[in-house]
N, C-alpha and C positions, 0 to 999 in steps of 0.2 A: 505494499499499500503505500503509495506516493505521497508526500506531504501536499496537503488541500490547497495550498498557497501556492503551488506550483501551477494552477490553474490561473492564478492571477498574470502570470508571467505575458499571455498576448493583449489583455488590456494595459499592463504596464508598460509593452513594448509600445502600441499605439499612441500611447499619452507621448512616451519619448519621442516618438516620430512628429506628432503635433506639435511639440514643442521645438525640436530641433527645426521643422518647415516654416512654422511661424516665425521664429527668431531669424532665421535665414531669410524669410521674404520681406521683413519690414528692413533687413539691414541693405537689401538689393533694391527694393524699390523704395523706400525713403533716405536709404543713405543714415541711418541711425547706428548711433554705438552698439556695442554687443547688450549692455547692460540696458540700455533703453528698450531696445528690440524683445529682449526676453520678458520684462516687467511688462512690456505692451500686452504680448503673447499670454503670460499668465492672467491678467488680468481679463482679455478678452475671454479666452476659453471657461474660465471661471464665474463669469458672469455677476463680476462683484459691484461693476458700475460704476468705476472708477473713470474721471476724464481721459481723453488721449494725452501722451507724454508730448507730442507735437503735433500741431496741424496735419491731416492727412489730404493727401492729393487724391484724385480720381482714382488711380490705380492700387494706392493703398487702401481706399474705403470698399473697392471690390474685392480685393485680397481679404479686407477684414470679414465682409460679411462672411466670404467662404470658409476662413477660420473659425467664425462663431459657430455654423452651421456642423464642419467637421469635430470641432474641439468640445462643443457642447454633447454632441452626440457619441462621442468616444468617451467622454465622463459618465454619461449614464449607463454605458455599457459596462465599464469598470466597477460602478457603483453597483449594478445588478449583480456582476458575478461576485463580487465580496460579500454582498446581502445573503446570496444564494449559498456561499461557503459557510457563514456563522449559522443563518436559519435552519439549514438541514441538518447541523450537527456534526458536520465533517472532520473540524478541528477536535472536537470532543471525541469522537470515536478514533482519530488519528492519535490521539494522546492515550486513549485505552488501549490501542493496539501498540504502540509503542512501551508502554507499562508492563502488557502482556509479555513482550518481548523478553524484555530486562527479566522479570520473573521468571520465564522459560530458562533463559541462559543461566539462572543463579541456583537452578535444581541440581543439587546433588543426591545420590541414594534414593532415589523416587520412584514411585510405580507409576507406569503407563496405564490408565485403563481406557480398553477399546471399545467403544460403546457405552452410550450415556442413556439406556432404555431403563426398563425396571431394574434389572440386576445391576448394571451398571451403576446407577443412581445409588443405590443402596451398597454396594462395594466402595464408591467415592466417600460416602457417608459414615462407613463403619472406619475407612485409614483415617476420614478428618477426626474422627472421635478418638482414634488411637495418637492423633499428633504425628502421622506418617503422611510425609508430602506427597501429592500425586498429582497427576494431569490426565484430563480426558480428552480422547480424541473421537469427533463425530462429526458427520458430514448431514446431518437429519435437522431440517431447519427448525424442528419442533424442539430438539435435544439444544440445538445452539441457543436458541433464544432461552430456556431455561438456564443453560449455564451462564449466557451472560447476566440473568438474571439475579442468578445467585454467586456473580461475581467469583464463580469457579477457573482457575487455570486450565486452559482448553486448547485445542487447535480444531478448528474448524473445516477437516478435509479427511480424506478417503485413509484409514488406518493401515490398508494393504498396501500404502505406498511407503518404498524405503525413506524419500526424502522425508515424508511427514514424519516419518519415526523419528530421524534425526532432528527434526525440528522439535520433537518431543524431550529432546536429549537420552536417547536411548544408550548413546555411547556410556552415559553417565550413571543409567538408570539401576536401580536394585531387581528389578522384575517388571514384566508385564503382563497384565491380566486381561484376557479376551473375553468380552462379554457381550459380545454382537449374536444380533437374533437369528442369524443366516449361519449355519453350519459352514456352507462351501465360500462364505467370506470370512469365516475363521480359520480355515486353512490357508487361505491366501496371507493373512496376518501374521499368521505362526511363520509359515515360510519365509516371509519378508524380514519378521524379526531375528529369526534366526541367521538368514542372510547377512545381515548387519554384524550381528554379535551371537556368536556359537554358543557361547557361555551363558548367556542371558537365562534366567529363570523365568520361564513361561507357563503361565496357569491359564487354561481354555475351558470356555463353557461348552456341553456338547448337547444339542436339542433334542437330537436322536439318539438311542444305543449304540446304532451302527457307525455313530460319527466318531465314535470315541478313537477307534483304532486307527482311523485315518489323520485326526488330531495328533496323535502319538507319533505317528509315521512322518508328518511333517514338522516334528521336533518339540513339541510341547512336553514340558517336565510332567505336570500332572493335567487331567482333564477331569471336569466335574460336570455329572449329569444331575442339573437341578430335582428330577423327579427321581433318580435314584438317591439323591441326599435327602429328598423330603421323606422319602419311604423309608428310608434307614433311619431318620431322626425320629420318626414317628414310633418305629418300632423300639428304638432305645428308651424313649420316653414312656411306653406302654411295658418295658421289660425293667429298666432299671431308671425309673424316672427322678431318684433321691441324686444318684451319681451324675445324671445328665445335668442336673440344676446346680449341682456342686461345681465342677466344670465350668459351666456358662457364668455362675457368679465370680468364680476366679479371672476368668478371662474379661466380663465385662461389668461385673459388681464392684461397687465402692468397697474396698477391701485392701489391707495394706499389702498383700502378699498377691503373686501371680503367677502364670506361667509363659516364660518366655523363649523365643529360638535365637540361638547362637551360633553364626556362621565361621567357620575357619576360613579367611581368606588368603591369598598367597602371600600377603606380606605380612602375616601373622607370625610373631616369634614364638607361638604354641606348637607349632609344625615339627614333628618329629620326637616331641617330648610327651612321657607321661603324665597322666592326671596327679600323681604323687610329686613327680618334679616340678610341676606348676604352682604345687599346693593348694589344689582345687577342693580339697576337703575341710579347708580350715572353719573354723566356729562361724567367723565372718561371712563365709562364701556361700553362694545359693546352690541347693542341694540337685545334683544331676540325676535326672529321671532316666535318660536314655541317649544315644548318640545315633545319627543315623549316617551311613558311610556314603561316599559319592555315587556307588554302584546301586544302592538303594539297600544294602545289608542294616538292620536294625539291633542294635545293641541295648539291652535293657538293664539300667543300675550297674554302668562300669565301673570297673573296682579302679584300685589305683594303679595298676599295671598297664591299663589302657592307653595306647599311644595314639596321639591325635594326627590327624592326615590333613592335607590340603581338602577342601570341598565338605569336611564333616558338618554335619548339622547337629547340636547340641540341645536338648529340651532341657531346661532349668525351671527350678521352682524357688521362690523367695520373694523378700522383700524387694523395694526396687532399689534399695541400697545395696543389698548382697547381689542383685542380679548384675547391678553397676560395676561392683569390684570385681565378680567374675568374669565378667566381659573384657574389664583391663586386663587382669591375667591372661586370658586366651590373646590379647593382641600384643 
């Protein structure tokens, strides 16, 4: 989006041309000095009604008539363009877009949410509640209008484009959540995301059970079927309602303790060291519930001899301070 005042370039050029033409005309026809000719031109096209600098001869009067017609018309045109820019809100829209661009460029370790429908809206709301930065991508006019009304950081374009994903900061993102309604579009989005960053964690939504395998083949790390998940949750609530309520309370309730995931990244000092060597079982550390290896193997309640590798995902339980101290040890 170009600056709206660039639309004023043509009227500005026309005004400059009128000033140059008028000044030159008076200098040639009336033999006036430069300042007198410029002053006469300005007072003429602005219609302020001042008297003539010097008496005009017949050619000068005819030239002044033409200058008034051309100059006043040019000024009206220039004011019309300026009023259109102001009253249509182009400047305000440009400022909002520039602010959005700066916020996008400042994003680090964020999630990209593709699709701002019913599921995407809920995902963004949950991430916002958890104080996790995210950016939404959608090209649906209704979704874009809601994003703008809510002041959400977003990109109004097709998420299946690699360039659009780069605008959303995919190189610096923590992960991508594909929540679009179409399974076919979801496959293209996952392929585009993995083409830009093979190591990016991608979570995709599958509307149909047969699409789960396709999304996995496209590169999605995890695929969620809303219907399957809803059925699983209903069954869990029927069989173990207290356990589900406790886990939900730990994640979303107003409690001093919670469950958190910690990922061992390539630059972390914990790589190759055991949990005992790190001091991960101290009284002030969070309790380590499980570790999931990069290949998917899950180790429940790891002991002190367990050695951490790059890409390990640690599930820890504890207070915010304990979780923070454990994360610092791993880093």
